[in-house]
C-alpha positions as CSV (number, residue, x, y, z in Angstrom):
1,M,-8.8,-0.9,68.8
2,A,-10.8,-3.7,70.0
3,R,-14.6,-3.7,70.1
4,A,-16.1,-3.9,73.7
5,L,-19.6,-4.5,75.1
6,M,-20.4,-4.4,78.6
7,F,-22.7,-6.6,80.9
8,Q,-24.5,-5.2,83.6
9,G,-27.1,-6.7,86.1
10,T,-30.5,-5.6,87.4
11,G,-28.5,-6.5,90.8
12,S,-25.8,-8.4,92.2
13,D,-25.6,-12.4,91.3
14,V,-27.8,-12.4,88.2
15,G,-24.9,-14.3,86.4
16,K,-22.8,-11.5,84.6
17,S,-19.6,-13.3,86.0
18,L,-20.7,-16.6,84.6
19,L,-22.0,-15.1,80.9
20,V,-19.0,-12.8,80.4
21,A,-16.8,-16.6,80.7
22,G,-19.0,-18.5,78.8
23,L,-18.6,-16.0,75.5
24,A,-14.9,-15.6,76.2
25,R,-14.9,-18.7,75.7
26,A,-17.3,-18.7,72.7
27,F,-15.6,-15.8,70.7
28,T,-12.3,-17.1,71.8
29,R,-12.7,-20.7,70.0
30,R,-14.3,-18.3,66.7
31,G,-10.3,-17.3,66.5
32,L,-10.9,-13.8,68.4
33,A,-8.4,-12.2,71.0
34,V,-10.6,-11.6,73.8
35,R,-10.1,-9.9,77.2
36,P,-12.0,-10.1,80.0
37,F,-12.2,-6.6,81.9
38,K,-14.4,-5.6,85.3
39,P,-13.7,-2.0,86.7
40,Q,-14.1,-2.7,90.2
41,N,-15.0,-5.5,92.1
42,M,-16.0,-6.4,95.7
43,S,-15.2,-9.7,96.9
44,N,-12.6,-11.7,99.2
45,N,-11.7,-14.7,96.6
46,A,-9.0,-13.8,94.4
47,A,-6.4,-14.9,92.9
48,V,-2.8,-14.4,92.0
49,T,-1.5,-13.1,88.4
50,P,1.7,-13.5,87.0
51,D,2.8,-9.9,87.4
52,G,2.1,-10.6,91.1
53,G,-0.7,-8.9,91.8
54,E,-4.4,-9.9,92.4
55,I,-7.9,-9.7,90.8
56,G,-11.3,-10.8,91.7
57,R,-11.1,-14.7,91.0
58,A,-14.4,-14.4,88.4
59,Q,-12.3,-12.2,86.1
60,A,-9.4,-15.1,86.4
61,L,-12.0,-17.8,85.5
62,Q,-12.6,-15.3,82.7
63,A,-9.0,-15.3,81.5
64,R,-9.0,-18.9,81.2
65,A,-11.9,-18.8,79.4
66,A,-10.2,-16.7,76.8
67,R,-7.2,-18.9,76.9
68,V,-4.9,-15.9,78.0
69,A,-3.2,-15.5,81.6
70,P,-4.5,-13.2,84.4
71,S,-3.3,-9.7,84.4
72,V,-4.0,-6.9,87.0
73,H,-5.4,-4.9,84.2
74,M,-8.3,-7.1,84.2
75,N,-9.5,-6.0,87.3
76,P,-7.8,-2.7,88.2
77,V,-9.5,-1.8,91.5
78,L,-10.4,-4.9,94.1
79,L,-12.6,-4.0,97.2
80,K,-12.2,-6.7,99.8
81,P,-14.6,-6.1,102.4
82,Q,-13.2,-6.0,106.4
83,S,-15.6,-5.0,107.8
84,E,-19.5,-4.1,107.1
85,T,-18.4,-1.0,106.1
86,G,-15.1,-1.3,105.4
87,A,-12.7,-2.4,102.8
88,Q,-9.4,-2.7,101.5
89,I,-8.4,-1.4,98.1
90,I,-6.3,-3.0,95.8
91,V,-5.4,-1.0,92.7
92,R,-3.5,-3.0,89.9
93,G,-3.0,-5.9,92.2
94,R,-1.4,-3.9,94.8
95,I,-2.9,-2.7,98.3
96,Y,-3.8,1.4,97.7
97,G,-5.6,1.8,101.0
98,S,-8.3,1.1,103.2
99,A,-11.7,3.1,103.4
100,K,-15.1,3.1,105.0
101,A,-18.3,2.9,102.2
102,A,-18.5,6.4,102.3
103,A,-15.1,7.6,101.8
104,Y,-14.4,5.4,99.5
105,Q,-16.9,7.2,97.3
106,Y,-14.8,9.8,97.4
107,L,-11.8,8.1,96.6
108,K,-13.5,6.7,93.2
109,R,-12.7,9.8,90.9
110,D,-9.5,9.2,91.9
111,L,-9.4,5.7,90.7
112,L,-11.3,6.3,87.6
113,P,-7.9,7.1,85.6
114,F,-6.2,3.7,86.6
115,V,-10.0,1.8,85.2
116,L,-9.6,4.1,82.1
117,D,-5.5,3.3,81.3
118,S,-6.0,-0.5,82.1
119,F,-9.0,-1.0,80.2
120,A,-6.9,0.9,76.9
121,R,-4.0,-1.3,77.8
122,L,-6.7,-4.2,77.3
123,R,-7.9,-2.8,73.9
124,A,-4.5,-2.2,72.4
125,D,-4.1,-6.2,72.5
126,A,-7.6,-7.9,71.9
127,D,-10.0,-8.1,69.3
128,L,-13.0,-8.1,71.7
129,V,-13.0,-7.0,75.2
130,L,-15.7,-8.1,77.5
131,V,-16.9,-5.9,80.5
132,E,-18.5,-6.9,83.2
133,G,-20.5,-4.5,85.9
134,A,-20.8,-4.9,89.5
135,G,-24.0,-5.3,91.6
136,S,-26.9,-2.8,89.6
137,A,-27.1,-0.7,87.0
138,A,-30.2,1.0,89.1
139,E,-28.1,1.8,92.1
140,V,-28.1,5.9,91.4
141,N,-27.5,6.2,94.8
142,L,-24.3,5.9,94.1
143,R,-23.7,6.8,90.9
144,D,-21.6,10.1,91.1
145,D,-18.1,9.4,90.3
146,D,-19.3,5.8,89.4
147,I,-16.5,3.2,87.9
148,A,-18.2,0.3,88.0
149,N,-21.5,0.7,85.7
150,M,-22.8,3.2,83.8
151,G,-20.2,5.5,85.3
152,F,-17.4,4.1,83.3
153,A,-19.6,2.7,80.4
154,R,-20.3,6.5,79.3
155,A,-16.6,7.5,80.2
156,A,-15.1,4.8,77.8
157,D,-17.9,5.0,75.7
158,V,-19.0,1.2,76.0
159,P,-22.6,-0.2,74.7
160,V,-23.9,-2.0,77.5
161,V,-26.4,-5.2,77.9
162,L,-28.0,-5.4,80.6
163,V,-29.0,-9.1,82.3
164,G,-31.9,-9.7,84.5
165,D,-31.9,-12.9,86.9
166,I,-35.7,-14.8,86.7
167,D,-34.9,-17.3,88.9
168,R,-35.0,-15.1,91.8
169,G,-38.3,-13.5,90.5
170,G,-39.5,-10.1,89.6
171,V,-37.4,-9.6,86.3
172,I,-39.9,-7.8,84.4
173,A,-40.0,-5.5,87.1
174,S,-36.6,-5.3,87.8
175,L,-35.5,-4.6,84.1
176,V,-38.4,-2.1,83.8
177,G,-37.4,-0.3,86.7
178,T,-33.8,0.0,85.7
179,K,-34.9,1.5,83.0
180,A,-37.1,4.1,84.9
181,V,-34.6,5.1,87.1
182,L,-31.4,5.5,84.7
183,A,-30.6,9.0,83.4
184,D,-31.5,9.6,79.7
185,A,-28.0,9.8,79.2
186,D,-26.9,6.6,80.6
187,A,-30.1,4.6,79.5
188,V,-29.5,5.6,75.5
189,L,-26.3,3.5,76.3
190,V,-28.1,0.1,76.6
191,R,-28.6,-1.8,73.7
192,G,-30.3,-4.1,74.4
193,F,-31.4,-6.9,77.4
194,I,-30.9,-10.8,78.3
195,V,-33.4,-12.8,81.0
196,N,-30.5,-15.1,82.3
197,K,-31.4,-18.4,84.9
198,F,-34.6,-19.5,83.0
199,R,-36.2,-22.5,83.7
200,G,-39.4,-24.2,82.2
201,D,-41.4,-24.0,78.6
202,A,-39.7,-20.8,77.0
203,D,-42.6,-20.3,75.2
204,L,-44.5,-19.0,78.4
205,F,-42.3,-16.4,79.0
206,A,-42.5,-14.9,74.9
207,S,-44.7,-12.0,76.2
208,G,-42.9,-11.1,78.9
209,M,-40.0,-11.1,76.8
210,R,-42.1,-8.6,74.3
211,R,-43.7,-6.5,77.4
212,I,-39.9,-5.9,78.8
213,A,-38.6,-4.6,75.1
214,Q,-42.1,-2.9,74.6
215,E,-41.5,-0.7,78.1
216,T,-37.9,-0.6,77.4
217,G,-37.2,0.5,73.7
218,W,-34.4,-1.8,74.6
219,E,-33.4,-5.0,72.2
220,P,-34.2,-8.6,73.5
221,L,-31.2,-10.4,72.7
222,G,-32.0,-13.7,74.4
223,L,-33.7,-15.9,77.2
224,V,-31.1,-17.9,78.4
225,P,-32.2,-21.3,80.5
226,Y,-30.3,-22.3,84.2
227,F,-27.1,-24.0,83.8
228,P,-26.8,-26.2,86.2
229,D,-23.3,-26.8,85.8
230,A,-22.2,-23.6,87.3
231,R,-21.9,-25.3,90.5
232,L,-18.5,-26.6,89.1
233,L,-16.8,-23.5,88.1
234,P,-15.3,-21.2,91.0
235,A,-18.1,-18.4,92.6
236,E,-17.2,-15.1,92.5
237,D,-18.3,-14.0,96.2
238,G,-19.6,-15.3,99.0
239,L,-23.4,-15.1,97.7
240,A,-22.7,-18.6,96.2
241,L,-22.4,-19.6,100.2
242,E,-25.8,-18.8,100.7
243,Q,-26.8,-21.9,98.9
244,P,-29.0,-24.5,101.5
245,H,-26.5,-27.4,102.1
246,L,-28.3,-30.8,102.8
247,V,-26.6,-32.7,105.8
248,L,-27.8,-36.3,106.2
249,P,-26.7,-38.2,109.2
250,R,-24.5,-41.8,108.5
251,K,-26.9,-44.7,108.8
252,A,-26.5,-47.3,111.1
253,G,-23.5,-49.7,110.3
254,E,-22.3,-47.3,107.5
255,D,-19.1,-48.0,106.7
256,I,-17.0,-44.8,107.7
257,G,-15.0,-45.5,104.8
258,D,-17.0,-45.2,102.0
259,L,-17.3,-40.9,102.7
260,L,-15.0,-38.3,104.0
261,R,-17.1,-35.8,106.1
262,I,-15.6,-32.2,106.2
263,A,-17.2,-29.2,108.2
264,V,-16.2,-26.1,107.3
265,P,-17.3,-23.2,109.7
266,I,-18.7,-20.5,107.4
267,L,-17.5,-16.9,108.7
268,P,-18.2,-13.3,108.2
269,H,-15.5,-12.3,106.5
270,I,-14.0,-15.5,104.7
271,A,-11.8,-15.3,102.0
272,N,-11.1,-17.8,99.0
273,F,-13.6,-20.3,100.0
274,D,-13.3,-21.6,96.3
275,D,-9.7,-23.8,97.9
276,L,-12.7,-26.5,98.8
277,D,-14.5,-26.5,95.2
278,P,-11.7,-29.5,94.2
279,L,-13.1,-31.4,97.7
280,E,-17.0,-30.8,97.1
281,A,-17.0,-32.2,93.4
282,E,-15.7,-35.0,94.9
283,P,-18.6,-38.3,95.5
284,A,-16.4,-39.3,98.2
285,V,-16.8,-36.3,99.9
286,D,-19.8,-34.6,102.1
287,L,-18.7,-30.9,102.6
288,V,-20.5,-29.4,105.4
289,R,-21.1,-25.6,105.4
290,V,-21.2,-24.8,108.5
291,R,-23.0,-21.4,110.1
292,P,-23.1,-20.0,113.3
293,G,-26.2,-21.1,115.1
294,A,-26.1,-24.6,113.0
295,A,-24.9,-27.8,114.8
296,F,-21.3,-28.9,114.4
297,P,-21.3,-32.6,112.9
298,G,-20.2,-34.5,115.5
299,D,-19.1,-37.3,113.0
300,A,-16.5,-35.4,111.3
301,D,-13.3,-36.7,110.0
302,L,-11.5,-33.5,109.2
303,V,-12.4,-29.7,110.4
304,V,-11.2,-27.2,107.8
305,L,-10.7,-23.2,108.7
306,P,-10.9,-21.7,105.3
307,G,-9.3,-18.1,105.2
308,S,-10.0,-14.7,106.1
309,K,-9.9,-11.0,105.6
310,A,-10.3,-10.2,108.7
311,T,-8.6,-13.2,111.0
312,I,-8.9,-11.8,114.3
313,A,-12.5,-10.5,113.6
314,D,-13.6,-13.7,112.6
315,L,-12.0,-15.7,115.3
316,K,-14.2,-13.6,117.6
317,A,-17.0,-15.2,116.0
318,L,-16.0,-18.1,115.6
319,R,-15.4,-18.2,119.4
320,A,-19.1,-16.2,119.6
321,A,-20.9,-19.4,117.9
322,G,-19.1,-21.8,119.8
323,F,-17.1,-23.3,117.4
324,D,-13.8,-23.4,119.1
325,V,-15.5,-25.6,121.6
326,D,-16.5,-28.0,118.8
327,I,-13.5,-28.1,117.1
328,A,-11.6,-28.6,120.6
329,A,-14.2,-31.7,121.3
330,H,-13.2,-33.3,117.7
331,R,-9.5,-32.8,118.2
332,R,-9.9,-34.6,121.4
333,R,-12.0,-37.3,119.5
334,G,-8.9,-37.9,117.5
335,G,-10.0,-35.7,114.7
336,T,-7.6,-33.8,111.9
337,V,-8.0,-29.7,111.9
338,L,-5.9,-28.3,109.0
339,G,-5.9,-24.4,108.6
340,L,-5.8,-22.5,105.3
341,C,-3.8,-19.2,105.5
342,G,-6.4,-17.0,107.9
343,G,-7.5,-20.3,109.4
344,Y,-3.8,-21.4,109.5
345,Q,-3.4,-18.6,111.7
346,M,-6.1,-19.0,113.8
347,L,-5.1,-22.5,115.1
348,G,-2.0,-20.9,116.7
349,R,-1.2,-19.8,120.3
350,S,-1.6,-15.7,119.3
351,I,-2.6,-13.4,116.4
352,A,-0.3,-9.7,117.2
353,D,-1.8,-6.8,115.1
354,P,0.5,-4.7,116.9
355,T,0.2,-1.9,113.6
356,G,-3.5,-2.1,113.3
357,I,-4.0,-3.3,110.2
358,E,-7.4,-5.1,110.7
359,G,-8.2,-2.3,113.5
360,Q,-7.0,-1.2,116.5
361,P,-3.7,-2.7,117.5
362,A,-4.3,-6.0,119.6
363,T,-3.0,-9.1,120.4
364,T,-5.5,-12.2,121.0
365,D,-5.1,-15.5,121.6
366,G,-5.6,-18.0,118.8
367,L,-6.9,-21.7,119.1
368,G,-3.8,-23.0,120.8
369,L,-4.1,-26.2,118.5
370,L,-0.7,-25.5,117.1
371,D,2.6,-24.3,118.7
372,V,2.7,-21.3,116.4
373,S,2.5,-17.7,116.4
374,T,1.4,-15.3,113.9
375,T,2.6,-11.4,113.7
376,L,0.4,-8.9,111.4
377,S,2.2,-6.7,108.6
378,A,1.5,-4.2,105.9
379,E,3.7,-6.6,103.6
380,K,2.1,-8.8,101.4
381,R,3.0,-11.6,100.5
382,L,1.4,-12.5,96.7
383,E,3.3,-15.3,94.6
384,A,2.5,-18.6,93.0
385,I,4.5,-21.6,94.5
386,N,4.4,-25.3,93.9
387,G,5.7,-28.0,96.2
388,Q,4.7,-31.4,98.1
389,T,3.2,-32.1,101.0
390,S,4.9,-34.2,103.8
391,D,3.4,-37.4,102.1
392,G,4.9,-36.3,98.5
393,A,1.5,-35.1,97.1
394,P,2.4,-32.5,94.6
395,F,0.3,-29.4,94.5
396,A,0.1,-25.9,92.7
397,G,-0.9,-22.8,94.1
398,Y,-0.6,-19.5,95.7
399,E,0.0,-17.6,98.8
400,M,-2.1,-14.3,99.4
401,H,-1.6,-13.1,103.3
402,M,-0.2,-10.6,105.3
403,G,2.1,-11.5,108.2
404,V,4.6,-14.0,109.5
405,T,4.1,-17.1,111.1
406,A,6.8,-18.8,113.5
407,G,6.9,-21.3,116.4
408,P,7.8,-25.0,117.2
409,D,5.6,-26.9,115.3
410,C,7.1,-25.1,112.1
411,A,9.6,-27.6,112.5
412,R,7.8,-29.9,111.2
413,P,6.3,-28.3,107.8
414,F,3.1,-29.2,106.5
415,A,5.3,-28.8,102.7
416,R,8.4,-28.2,101.3
417,L,8.6,-25.7,98.5
418,A,10.0,-26.2,95.0
419,D,12.7,-24.4,95.9
420,G,13.5,-26.8,99.2
421,S,11.9,-24.4,101.5
422,P,9.9,-25.1,104.2
423,E,5.9,-24.0,104.6
424,G,3.4,-24.3,107.1
425,A,3.2,-26.2,110.6
426,V,1.9,-29.8,111.7
427,A,1.3,-30.9,115.3
428,A,3.6,-33.1,117.1
429,D,0.9,-35.7,117.0
430,G,0.4,-34.4,112.7
431,L,-3.5,-34.1,113.6
432,V,-3.2,-30.4,113.6
433,M,-2.0,-28.5,110.2
434,G,-1.6,-25.2,108.8
435,T,-0.8,-23.9,105.8
436,Y,-0.6,-20.7,103.9
437,V,-1.2,-22.6,100.6
438,H,-4.2,-21.6,98.6
439,G,-5.4,-23.8,95.3
440,L,-3.9,-26.9,97.5
441,F,-6.6,-29.2,96.4
442,A,-6.8,-28.7,92.6
443,N,-4.7,-31.1,91.9
444,D,-5.6,-34.7,91.7
445,R,-2.6,-36.3,93.0
446,Q,-3.1,-34.1,96.5
447,R,-6.9,-34.7,97.1
448,A,-6.7,-38.6,96.3
449,A,-3.9,-38.2,99.3
450,W,-6.1,-36.8,101.7
451,L,-9.1,-39.1,100.6
452,A,-6.5,-42.1,101.4
453,R,-5.5,-41.1,104.5
454,F,-9.3,-41.2,105.6
455,A,-9.9,-44.6,103.8
456,A,-12.4,-42.8,102.0
457,G,-13.4,-43.7,98.0
458,P,-11.1,-43.1,95.7
459,A,-10.9,-39.9,94.2
460,N,-12.8,-39.5,91.1
461,T,-12.4,-36.0,89.6
462,A,-10.0,-34.6,87.0
463,Y,-10.7,-31.1,88.5
464,E,-8.9,-29.0,85.9
465,D,-10.5,-31.0,82.7
466,S,-13.9,-30.5,84.5
467,V,-13.3,-26.6,84.5
468,E,-12.3,-26.9,81.1
469,R,-15.3,-29.3,79.7
470,T,-17.5,-26.6,82.0
471,L,-16.5,-23.9,80.5
472,D,-16.9,-25.4,76.9
473,A,-20.6,-26.3,77.5
474,L,-21.3,-23.1,79.0
475,A,-19.9,-21.9,75.6
476,D,-22.0,-24.4,73.6
477,H,-25.2,-23.3,76.1
478,L,-24.7,-19.0,75.3
479,A,-24.2,-19.9,71.6
480,A,-28.0,-22.2,71.8
481,H,-29.4,-19.6,73.1
482,L,-28.0,-16.0,72.1
483,D,-27.2,-14.5,68.8
484,L,-23.5,-14.2,69.2
485,D,-23.0,-12.4,65.8
486,R,-25.9,-10.2,67.0
487,L,-23.4,-9.4,70.2
488,L,-20.6,-9.2,67.9
489,T,-22.3,-6.4,66.1
490,L,-23.3,-4.1,69.2
491,A,-20.1,-4.1,70.6
492,R,-17.8,-1.0,69.6
């Protein structure tokens, strides 16, 4: 049976996903068969697995770091928020149901057997399983029937390393406070702690590491400096979108061919926003995230409406923010609009939800920029695809959506799949496009075609190579600041 070690955090976004990815690559390079595992994830950033399911994007990246294909067993429970208090529940890659937050607490006890079985399957085929917790280990109010943190660790008898984030401040109190609120039977599972995202002179925090160890009795396992290239890897969830973006106006007389400015409205239920990571990595692209209340850039070349987990609700939010007026004005000026998945549905004439997939049964007007209409349905399409867009540029991505879109503009497909079938729609003037393809821009030739369309600078990023180099650099970074042999010894 494989060894296992679990990484839990003092809070969300402390860097657990990145640590597991980097360690997965580091131990894989040592010749170990490594598998990532996250019992329960909450994210609208998901990936399609070869077995036709979906898991959290972070686990797909961790699988890539371990140089294995992603599996639904790596993330057996995925919660996809559809409102402030409710989420769609994905179990082993398939829709299990939906529940409000309070009701879900009672469902967790029914999901634990699925979690433990998936964990056992991974263990049977590996030398080492790296387990990632969710949120905070200190959420003792949710401890009953917990499957994400200490509940799983105790049920599976997996030792725990606790991760704190010094970049947000208060890391000593966070770690010591976590020990204070944990039940004794949970605290005994914690073998040590890591302080992550450190900036500055490490010697200045040596006394801090000693104090945490003294107060908790846990072994200090490392002080990990901030890893700036983390921005080059797909983000786990919407917390990444909270990073500020500085919008610089174009200088007078500046050649618009020097830069492709892309405006992306950020809506409450945005999903799979990592679709835009490869574009944002291009030096010739200025990708502007526009939040409600912010000014919409009037000089944008391209507006992209990204995916959504609650299309009708996000369309309402888009209108409430006045983005519909901005997008219409952009279109009148001859600007280009691209809708991805839920964004594609918004661009049509209407969205019908006759069975209440997203809430109460309803039909709502779309933005009317594409002559298509969408009907939402319970059947979810999850499939890896490849093909080429109408300009001949290739892509390899995936579809992940509920609903069928049809109408006259589908006669001008956005793309052709490998089997020759049409996909997506294009308006008669060619300036408004919609597609269900996720991962479109990861192909270098596809990105180059978009830059050429707007006479922007050349595509300078080999995206997939960049991800691989970053994973290797992350593994080197962690190996320099953590004792990998000691972590392997702690695993059991």
